[in-house]
C-alpha positions, 0 to 999 in steps of 0.5 A, a space after each residue: 138551457 134556461 136563462 138562469 142556468 146559463 147565467 150560473 154557468 157563466 158566473 162559474 167560469 168567469 167569476 161572479 163580478 164578471 158577469 153582468 145582467 142588471 139593465 143599468 149596469 150593461 147599458 154602456 156595453 150594450 151601446 155604440 160608441 155614438 149611436 145604437 144600442 140594444 138588449 142582451 142577456 149578459 155582458 160577460 168578461 173573460 180573464 183568460 183565453 180558456 175562459 173565453 173558449 168556455 164562454 163561447 162554448 156555452 152560448 153556442 150550446 144554449 143556442 145564443 147570439 155572441 157578439 165579440 166586443 173590445 174597446 168599443 171605439 168604432 163608430 158604426 155600431 158594429 160591436 154592440 147589440 142593435 135593437 131588441 129583434 134578435 130570434 135568440 138571446 144575445 150575450 156580449 163577451 167583452 175581451 179587454 182583460 186579456 192584454 197580453 202581448 208576446 214579441 216574436 224574433 226580437 220584435 220583428 213580429 208581436 202575438 197580441 191577445 184580444 185585449 192588447 190595445 194599439 198604444 200598449 203595442 206602441 209602448 212595448 215595441 218601443 223598447 225594441 225600437 220597433 213600431 206597430 202598424 197603425 197610428 189611428 185616432 182611437 189609439 188614444 181611446 183603447 182601440 185593440 189590435 184585434 179590433 183594428 184586424 177584425 175591421 181592416 182599419 187603416 189610419 194615418 200611415 201612408 206606407 202600410 194600408 189596412 191592418 191585416 194578417 193571415 195568421 190568427 187563432 180563432 173559434 168558428 161555428 161550422 155549418 152544422 152548428 159545431 164549434 171548433 177551434 181554428 189554430 192558424 197562428 203558425 206556431 207549432 207545439 202549442 198542445 193538442 186540446 183547445 184548453 191547452 193551446 190557448 193557455 200556452 198562447 196566454 203565457 207565452 209558453 212556446 219555443 221560438 224555434 216552433 214559430 213558423 215563418 212562410 208565405 202567410 202575411 202579417 201585414 199588407 206588404 203590397 200596399 206601398 206599391 198599390 197607393 203609388 198607383 195614382 191612375 187606378 179607379 179603385 181606391 187604395 183601401 177601404 173595409 170591403 176590399 176582397 184582396 184583404 178579406 181572410 179569415 180574421 181580417 175583416 171578420 167584423 166579429 163573425 169569429 171569436 178571435 183569441 189572438 192575431 200574429 202581426 208584423 212591427 216596423 223599424 222606427 225611422 233615425 230622423 223624422 220631420 213635420 212640414 206644414 203646408 197651406 194653399 187655397 188651390 185644392 189643385 195644387 194639393 192634387 198635383 203635390 200628391 201625384 208627385 209625391 207618390 210617383 216621383 219620390 224614392 221615400 214615401 211620406 210617413 203621414 199626409 194628413 189634410 185639414 179644411 180651415 173649417 175643421 182646423 177652426 172647430 178642432 181649435 175651439 171644440 176639441 180644445 180639452 182633448 188636445 189639453 188632456 193629451 199634451 199635459 196628461 199623455 196618452 196613457 190615461 186617455 182610455 180610462 178618461 173616456 171611459 170613466 166620462 161614459 160612465 158618468 153620462 150613464 149615471 146622468 141619464 138616470 137623474 131627472 132634469 140633469 143633462 147627460 151632456 153635462 160633462 162635455 158642457 164642463 170641459 168645454 167651458 173649462 177649456 176656454 179658461 186656458 190660453 191659446 194652445 196653438 202655436 203661432 205659425 199654425 194660426 197665421 196658416 189658418 188665416 192665410 190659407 183654406 187647405 192645410 196639409 200636415 207632412 211627415 217624412 223620414 230619413 232620405 225622404 226629408 231632403 226630397 221633401 225639402 227640395 221639392 217644397 222649396 223648388 216646386 210648391 213655394 214657387 207657386 203664388 197664394 201657397 207656402 210651407 214651413 219646417 215645424 219645430 218638434 213642438 209645432 209638429 207635435 201640436 200640428 197632429 194633436 189638432 188633427 186628432 182633436 178634429 175627430 171629436 170636435 163636431 160632436 162636441 159642437 152638436 153638444 154645445 149647440 143642441 138646440 140648433 143642430 138636428 144631427 151630424 152625418 159622419 162619413 169615412 170615404 175612400 175616394 178612387 186613386 185617379 180622382 182629381 175632384 176630391 174636394 166634393 161639390 154637394 147637391 143643392 138640397 144638402 147644402 141648403 140644409 147645412 150648418 157646416 160640412 167638415 173635411 179632414 182625412 188621410 190625403 195620400 191614401 184618398 181616405 177622408 173624414 166628412 162630418 156633416 152638421 145639419 140644422 134643427 129640423 132636417 130630414 138627415 136620413 134623407 140627407 144621408 141617402 142623398 149623400 151616399 147616392 152622390 158618393 156612389 155616382 163618384 165611385 167612392 167606397 164607404 165606410 173606409 176605416 169604421 166598416 159596415 156595422 149596423 149602419 151600412 149595407 154590406 156589399 154582396 162580396 162582403 156578405 158572401 165573406 160573413 156567410 162563409 166565416 159564419 154560415 148559421 149567424 151565430 156571431 154578430 148577426 145583423 151586421 151590413 144589414 143582413 138577416 138577424 135569424 139563425 141559419 140552418 141551411 147547409 148551402 150557405 157555407 
């Protein structure tokens, strides 16, 4: 099938306005969130699951590469083309228009279509006093439920582990190049043909009595036990963990997912945020062990911030903080999408920097008064290491007793119980940290070469979680920034390098250093096009997609079409 013919077919299926082919109009969708990008024949926006199926079908018949794309919030270039060296035409299928969520069993579970965001799921579940699996930074950017499942995303919640389900419906290409609809959603009576099944899912047209409840999991139900094992030399959660690779879970776009079925959770009756400070990282190590092994109630969250990232977030993440604080999270995805489109436009205007919006936002935020509570600022001045600890229900009294009798009894460390406002703003500052380094790089681009951003999972029994970098790395650093999910030992590490530094070499040295420590990386954003997939992960991708039709090249694997049956 000729390219024009194929594009015409797409337009028949989804409408002219939902097919983009112009390089300028497609650029945003052909680019990664922070880096990367490549060529594509078209970007297609299905309005329904049936349209999604038909578009995938056309792509398979035309021997095209299919890249499934949601909110594009990942940081490893995994949901966009990479380069121009593919052996077939690339079609990007953006599934963000299909946002429906159907609650099951009074909201104990939900069926989420591929464009349903984590934020919208949270809002929907709030009506039945339930909560979703994940609370992650990119929730406010529009991150989708299916995207989280596809990448085994974790997040800040201590008890729940990676996003995971064994209940999904998806398109898969077999070893002979044939397309199949695989329905493992666990709902009977949806119909006989793919079109009928998908239409009924779209409409929520199914009998509650036909929802099958068996031993298949819709979340990682074993994680709370796993995270408590602080003697293990295996990290608690990371993207390539074999135990949580199953069909749609961890598929990284190697399947065309239409819907997933996920668990929800009861909302605690009471919650309390505690703010801890210390100058001795070993004291935090001991606290973590005590909380995970001795407490009957696990924390809801335990977020670590080093003083340097606190300062960075305060100064360079202030506009994000103020936006969320004053406008709420509902408008944030639209704002970030608008900013990205403005940047794309500015790139085409001579002598105008695409960084202009960032620069304006940074300097505009300086006009506003101090946004952080005084007690947080006092702790910043006094302590190098900070822990934001949220406990719920019975865990509140457990924490109060421990912090009073054990933690506060030690010199050079302390804590306080946050008011509702202090707790909210402590977590907002932690969220703002995620983009603060990027903003710093933008403002200081004449002094900064690049940022190497790593998300790593340390061994659960690691005593030296605050790393000592190789001298060659530290000599080239402007600043290292450490923050993360402390109880799970999953850390985000942003390294800002001086102008002129060979950052590729620096990254290689740091990865070698992490390998020597038994750490796993990436822990939360998947391998994308930036990291080499481990052998077991490569095997999983081969099994899902033996012909290499979906998202070829991720994990630094081959991009060419495979035709050998032995791969399946």
